[in-house]
N, C-alpha and C positions, 0 to 999 in steps of 0.2 A: 504494500500500499503505499502510495506518496501523496503528498499535499498537493492540490491543484493551486497555481497560481492564481491571485485575485486579480480581477480586471485590471485594476489600477497598478499592478505590480511593475509591470514593465516601465510605466511613467515614473513611479518611484526610483527605480534603479537608474533610469536615464537622468533624473533630477539630480540623484546623488553623484553621477559621474559627469555632469556639466563642466567641471573645472578639467577633467582628463580628456572628455571628449573634445572640448575647444582646442586642447593642445594636440592631441593625436589625430583626430578625423578631419579637422579643417586644414591643418598644417600638411598633413599627408597629402591629401587631395591637391593642394597648391604646388606641393613638391613634386608630384606626378605629372603635372602640366607642363613642366620643362623637360629639357633633355636628360635622359637617363644615363649620366656620366659618373665617374668616380666621386664627383663633388655631392651629387644626389644621395649616393649610397652612404656617404660618409654623414650626410645631413639626417638621412633617415635613422641611421644607428643611434645619433645623437638625440633625436626625439623619442625613440624608444628608451633610451637611457634616462632622459628627463621624467618620463612618465613612471621610472622605478621598474622598468622590466629588469633591471640589473645588467652588468657587464656582458657577461658571457651569453646570456639570453639575448641581448639586443644584437650582439655580433652574429650569432647564429640565425636569428630570424632574418636579419638583413641579407645574410648570405643565401638563404633559401629563397627569398623573394628576388633577389638578383639574379639567381640560377634560373628561375622560372621565366624572368623577363628576357634573358638572354636566348631561351629556348623558343620564344615566340616574340619577336620584335615589334609586331604590329598592335601589341596590347595597349588599350587605351588606360587614361587614369582611373576610372571606375572599375575596370577589370584588375587592375594592379591592386586596388583598394580592396576588392573581394578575395584576391590572393592573401593579403595581409590578415584579413578576416579569418579566412580559413586557417591559416597557420596558427594563429591565436586559439581559435576553437580547438584544434587539434592538440595544442599544448594543453589546454584546460581540460580536456577530457581523458587525457591520458591516465590520470589517477583518479578520475571521478567515481565517487561512491555515495549514494542516496543516504539521507539522514534516515536512521532507524525512527520509525513512528509507532511502533508497537512491539511489545514482547511476543516472542514465541512460546512463552510458558505461561503458567497461571499467575505468576509473580509480576509486579509492574516493571515497565521499562525504566530503567535507572540511567540518569545522564549527570555524570560529573562535569562541573563547569572549572577549569583551571586557567590560570593565567597570573600576571603580574599586576599588583594593585595600580590602579589607575588607567587601566586598559578598557575599563567599562563591564568588568566581570559580573557585578552584582546586577546592573542594570540589564545586561545580556540575560541573566537568570530569569528576571522578571518578564522579559520580552519573549523570551523562549516559553515560559509558562503561558503568557497570553496566546501565543502561537498555537500550542497544544489545545488550550481551552477553547479557541475560536474552531477547532476541529471536533468539539464535543467530548474532548477527553477529560476525565477527572484528575486534577493535577495537585501534587503536594510538593512544596519546596522545603528544603533543609538549609538552615542557616549554620553552615559549618566553619565559617570565618569567624570563629569564637573570639580570637585575640584581636579583633578589629570591632568595637562596639558600634560604630558608624555603619559598617556593612550590615551588622545584624538588624540595626533600627531601620536601614534603608529598604532592606527585604522585607521587613515586617510591615512597613507602610505600603509597599507594592501589594503585598499579599491582601492586606485590608482593602485596598482600591479594586483588585481583581476578584475578590471575594473567593480565595482559594486558601486552602489549608497550609499552615507553615508549623515547622517543629524547629525549636530553638534551645540552646542550653543556656546555662549561666555563664557570664563572662569568663574567659579563659577556661573554659572546661574542655573536656576531651572531644576533639571533633569527630573521631571515630564513634564515641558514644552517642553524640548527637545523630548522626547517620543511622546507627543501630536503631535508635528510637524512632527516627523518620520512618525507616522501612518497616518497623513494628506498626507504626500508626497507619501507615499505607496500606498495610494488609488488612488491618482492622477496618479500615474506612473505605476498603475497595477502591483506592487510588489506582488509575492506570499509568501515570507517569510521575516519577519522581525526580526532581531536578536539585542538584547538590551544588550551593555556592561554596567553594573551598578558598583556603588562604592563599595568598599570593606573595609571600616574602621571599623573593628569589635570593635576596642577599645571604640568607641563611638556607641555602638551598638543601644541605643534607638533612637538616631538620625537616624542612618542608616536604621533601621527597619521602621520607620516612612517615610523616603525617599522611601523606596520600596513599602510601601502601598500607597503613593501618585502616583507612577509610575503605580500600578496596577489600580489605579482609572482612569488615564489617558487612559489605554488600554481599560477599561470596557466602556469608553464613545463611543468607535467604535464598540465594541462586548462583550456584557455580559459574554462571555465564554473566553473572553482573559485576561491574557495571557494562551495559551494553554500548554506550557511548562514553568517550573522554574527550571533551571538546575544549580546545585551547582558544581563549579570546586574545586577539591581537589588534592593536591599534594600527591602522592603515597608514597613519601619518608618521610612523616611527621608522619605515623603511628597512634597511638592513639590521637594524637593531632588533627589530620585531622578529626577524628571521632567526637571529642568533638567540633570542629567547625561546623560540621554538625548538631550535635544536637542543637546548638544555633540557627543557621538559620532557621531550621525546627520548633523551638518553635515559632518563629516570624512570619514566611512565609512558607507556605507549599511547600516543595520541592518535584517536580515530578520524578526527576532523577539526576544522578550525572554523571560528566564528570572526569574521574581519569586521571591525566596528570602525566609524568615523570616516567612512568612505565619502560621504557628502561633504567633508572639510578639507579635501585633498585635491591636488593635480595629479596625483601620483597613484591613479587607480591601477595602474599596470603592475603594481606589486603583487596583485592576485596571480599573474603570470609567472613572476619570478618565485613566487612561494611554492607553486606547483612544480616548477622546474627544480629548485633548489632542495625541497624537502620531500617531495614525492607524498605529501599529505593533502588530502582535498580540502578545499573550502567547502563547507557545508551551509553556511548561512552567512548573510552579509548584513551590516547595520546600515540603513540608508537614510537615517533621521533620528531625531531625538524622542519621537512619541512612542509610546508602547507598542504600537501596531508596526513600527518601522523596523521589521526584522524580516528578511526575505530568504526563502531558500535559494542557494547558489544555483543557476541554470547557465552553463557555459555559453549556450547560444545566445540567450536573451542578455547576458551580460556582455558579450561582444558586440551585439547589434547596439547596445546602449552606449558602448564605448565609442561607436564610429557615427551614432545618430546625430 
């Protein structure tokens, strides 16, 4: 089962990518209207780089497009742009994997939300809860970032607004115990989805990763296949730094997918391509605004269309 895109979904993604689209789409169109000489290819590579596709991805993409243009010298600007689009879609679908939307077992679907503080982790937890709620799912959230009172309070406010259940512990209580209590409550209340907001203290990564391991052990007491998703929240505006964060997290706890936030505030939406190329981890959801409804399933075709619209 997969969620259907809402009718206004494409417009949301398109609006979020306005900055990147004006950089990539418009400038590439203009570039391809001139002669296809070495200067053109250098400028194309630079445009990719400025959109945060990364050095190697920018080089590889430019070479692939250059090669195809040399095989057919009569290609027009729009046809060349279609080649660019096709190459980007292929890069984005290489590691594509849909978001799990239901558990295969009687127990609830469990999703861990991980990431560095400040990337929008708690807000993404609330948005994802709303996302499932809008599909008719009964959702419960677990406030397992127990050492950050503001995170617990923020998630509590969201839970009240969305009218969903929340399980939280005392300040600085054991996060794994909170998760255990949350899963017990989910079973008793017949919740279908449990979303766990975890801590994000990367500077104490050994402690943090041990904490995540304990949380996972709590999950497996209920279901050996749980958690079914571990989603890393990345800020699209952080560029290579965000990719480095992902590498650290993935080293300690396998990441099944990414939630990319703040796409609406950057001209570097090309980071999505760079992430797929460098990490081999699929982007599963993208934040396209500040509203609780502004979280969309990542669709490579729609994303690329919005990138060049």
